[in-house]
N, C-alpha and C positions, 0 to 999 in steps of 0.2 A: 504492500500500499503505499501511495507517494505522501512524504508529508504535507501537503497542502490538505489531502483529506485527513488525516491521522485525527484532527481534533473534533470532525464532523462525520464521525464515522456513526450508522446505525444499525441494531441489530437485526438478526435475520428474523426475528419475530414482528417487526416493525414492517419489514419488504413484504412478508406475509401476509401481514393484518392490510396492507396496501395494496397488495395483489388482488386479495380475496374482496375487499370494498368495492374496489374500484370494480370487477367484473360483476359483480351485484348491481350496480348502478348503471351501467352500460347495457345490462341485458333487462332491466327493467326500464329501455328508453331514455334514459337521461345523456344529455350529450358529455363529450369527454371533457368540455371546458366547466361545466356545472357540475360534474362528479369532484374532479380535482378540487375545484372550489368548495365544495360540500366536506372531502375529506379534511381539507386545511382548516377548515372553520370548527370541524370536529376533533381535530387532534389537540391534546393539550400542547402549552407551552413550551418549547425543545428544539432539539434540531431537527426532527422528521417535520416539525408545524413549518420551518423556515424552508426546507428543502421544498415542499409541497406549495410553498407561496411563490415561490422561484420558479417550479415546473409551471405552475398556476400562469404565472407573466410572460412565461416564453408561448405558451399554448395560446394566448391571447394575442401574440405577433403571428400565429399563422404558422409557425414550424410543429411539425409531427410529435407524438407522446415520446417515440423512440429518440430525436433528436434532444427534446429536452430533458430525457432523463440523462443520456450520453453525455449533455454540458454539464451534469453533475461530478464527472471524473468516474473514479472508481467507488463510488459509494455504493453502487447497487450491483456493478460489477459487470462483465462482459456479457455473461451468459444471460442474466435478466432481460438489457437492452436488445439482445441479438432476439431472444423470444419473442418482445411486443413488437420488434422492427417484422418478424415473419409474419404475425399476427395482422400486421396493419397492411403488410403487402397481399396477403391473402384474403381480408376482409375478416378475420374471425379475431379479433383483439382480444373479445371477452372472453373466449374460449381460451385463447393462449394465456390470459391473465391466470384462468383457473391452472393452467399447467405450470405458471411462474411458481403459483401456491404451493401447488403439489410436490415440486422439485424443492422449493427452499423447505417445506414442512419435512420431508424426507432426510434432508441435510440437517434441519435443526434437530431432528429425533435422535440420529446417529451420534452428532456433537453432545446432547444432552444424556444420552445412556451413558457413553464414555465418561464424561464429567463427573456422573453421579457417584458412578463406581471408585474414582480417582478420589471423591471428597474425603471418605473415612481413613487413607493412609495421608492426607494432608492434614487434616485435623489431629491425627495420633503424633505425626511426626512434630507437627508446632508444638502440641502439650509435653510432649517430651525434650524437645528445645526450651520451652520456657521453665519445667520444672528443674531440670539440671540444670539452665543456667541460672535461675533464682537461688540453688543449693550452691552453686561454685560461686555465684557473686555477691551473695548477701551473707548465708550462712557461716560457709566455712573460712572467710577472712576474719570474722569477729571472735571465732574460737581460736585463732593463730596465737592472741596474746597470752592466752591462758597457757596452753601447752607450751610456750617459749617460757612462761613466769617459773613453770612448774619442772622447766629443766629437761621438758620430753621430747626426744630426738624426732622429728617427722619422717613418716615410712617414705619413701621415692613417689610413689603413684601420688600422698598426698601435697608432697614437693610440687611436683609437675601441674598438678590440679590448681594448686595454690597461685603458681606463676602465670599459669594461664588467665586467673580470675585477676589477678593486681593486672596481668596486661591488658587486659580487658576494660579494668575500671579508670587505667591513666590513659588509655590510647582510645578512648571509642570513637572520637571525632575521627582519627586514623583509620580505624577499621570499619567506620560507615564509609569513607571515601574509597578506601580500596574496592571494597564490596561494589560499590557504585561503578568504579570505573572497571572492575574485571565484569561487570553487568554491560557495560556500555561496550566495552572491547569483544566480548562474544556476540552482543547483538547486531554490531556491525559488522563482525566476520561472518557472520551468518548473512547478511547481505549481500556478500560477494556470491555470484551467480556459483562458482567451482565449488567453494565450499559447500555451499546448500546443496547442489547436486550430489556430492558424496556424503553427505550425511541422508537425504531422503534415498539413495542409493543402499546405503547401509540397513535402514528399516525393511528393505524387502528382504534382509541375508539374515537377519537376527531372529534365533527361534522363538516363537510364538508371537513377538511384536510384527514379525512377519505376516503372519495370519490374520491381524487386527488392521493392518497396513493394507493389505491386498484387499482383505474383505472390505472395508470403508473405501476406498478407490473404486470398488468394481459394483459397489453399490450404486455410488451416485454417478460412476460413469455410465451405468446401465439405464437407471434412472432417466440420465438426461438424454440420453439417445434415443430411449422410448420416446419420452416427452416429446423432442424435436422433429422423431418420424411421423407421429400422431396428428402432428400441428402443419404438417406437410412439407417440411423442410427436408430437401435431400440428402443423402448418406455423405456425401460430399462436405455440404455445408454444416452439416451435425456434428463431422468429426472436427470441423475446424473450430466450429463454438466451445466443443468440447475439451477442444485442446485450449483456448483462451481459458476454460473454466478450470483448468487440471491444479490442483493445490501441489501434489508432488511433481519434482523435476525431472524424477527417473520417467514417472508415467509420460510425463508430457515431450520428455524426447523421443520413448518408443509410438508415440502418437504420432508425431512426427513422420516419423518414418513411416508408419502404416497410412499415413494420408497420401504420402508421396507414391506407395504402391497402389493402392485403392486408384488413384487419380491414373493411373495406368492401365487400368482395367482389370486386377487383380482382385478376386473376391477378399471380403473384407476378413471373414472366418480365418481364410488362409492367411493373411500376413499376421492374425493375431497369434495363430498358431504358432508362429515364430519368436513369441514371448511367453514358454510355457511359465515360467516365474509368476509374471503378472497377470496371465490370462491362463488359469487352469481347465486342463482338460475338462472336466466337469462342465464348466460353462461355455468353451468353445464348442461343445460336442450341443450343448442346446441352440446355441445361436446357430450352427451348422444345419439343424433341422429348420427354423424360421427361414435361413436364408434358402434353401433346396424348397421349401411350401409355400413362399411368400408373405409370412408370417413373420418376419424378422422384428418389429414393433415389440408384438408381443411375447417373442421368446425375452428379449432384452428388458422387461418389467418382471420376467419368472427368474431372471439370473439376478435382477437387482431385489426380489423378493426374498431368495435362497440367501443371498449375503447379507441383507441384512438381519433375517433371522438369527444367522451364523454369528455375526457380529454382537446381538443381542445374547446370544447363550454364551458367548466368550467372554463378554464383559461381566456378566451374571457370575460367572466361573472364576473370574480374576480376584474377589477377595479370598478366597482357596488358597490362591498362589501367593499373594501380598500376605498375607495375616502371619505366615510363620516367619516369613523375613522381616516384620516389624517386630515382633516378640525379639527375635534374637537381637535385632539391633538395640531396642529399646531397652532390655535385660540387659546389655554389654554396656551401654552409655549412663544406665539409672546405676547400676550395680558398681561402676568404676567410681561415680563421684560419691555414693553412700561408702563404698571403702574407704573413701579418701579421709571420709568425715569420721567414722566409726574404729578406723585403726588407731588413729591416736588417743581415741578415749579408751579405748581398750590397752592400752599401753601406760595410760595413766593411772587407770584402776590398778592395773597389774604392779605398777610401783609403788604405791600407795599399800597394797597389801604386803609388800617387803619391807 
């Protein structure tokens, strides 16, 4: 996303509501100008309202909805703009807006499913860091003067944890600056296309992560292609739009090569079979049947449904994989900090007993 659009982004939910509500108004016989004006008036103050008002202003100047949306930059994305353009060209704008809402809903549901599963590990890790940090920074330093006053030799683990906590207390501004610049470094690093491509490529080769990555990309890709074909767009143009909408650069490069071969008259499914790690055999077999029977559109929807369910099942199983790892991490982290506090107390009581 370009910097100029960074601070005026809108959510998938807002885009979905826009497409759905606009479709309802158009099907009810409301003109495009009045429909956008109505949506702008009903929308609460915020970025979406500003965008709708700008679109309304452009429509009043006689431009098409596609042009008005495209002038918003990457706020809506090329896929949404392309579907709207195809609807305007074919005279089926209301139906295509339903397709837009359907596609955005699928993307939104997949992301929501994955984020909901990852919420638990995030909460547990955050709580562990806060608990461990609180013990190390606020409790341990207050006990040290008592230990040193009674001439108790601090264990090695206590010295290590104490030195870390004292460093954090004395140089917390430096730590924050280092973390910020580290984040900025990696953020800029992953903006480099070559680095981002290698990262996206690695996701397709890491066990388990591969299944989630391939499944997510195939579910959205198949849903999008099926939607585009249903709206009357040719396979060549559908692939071009899918290329613009692809989020994984490794898939994007493969799509570019597939587009080149399809443009030469080679079968779409045959070109996809050249990338078995990106397009598994079970998917290409279904698409092959659809290509041979003239039901390719429906075959893409079947593939999308299959991978959507597969992603849902895998994300439901994810906690059973993550929980043992989290338990080990929490046990080690909290255990080390607890030992750093308990061991000096144990030595102190031992010395008093002598």
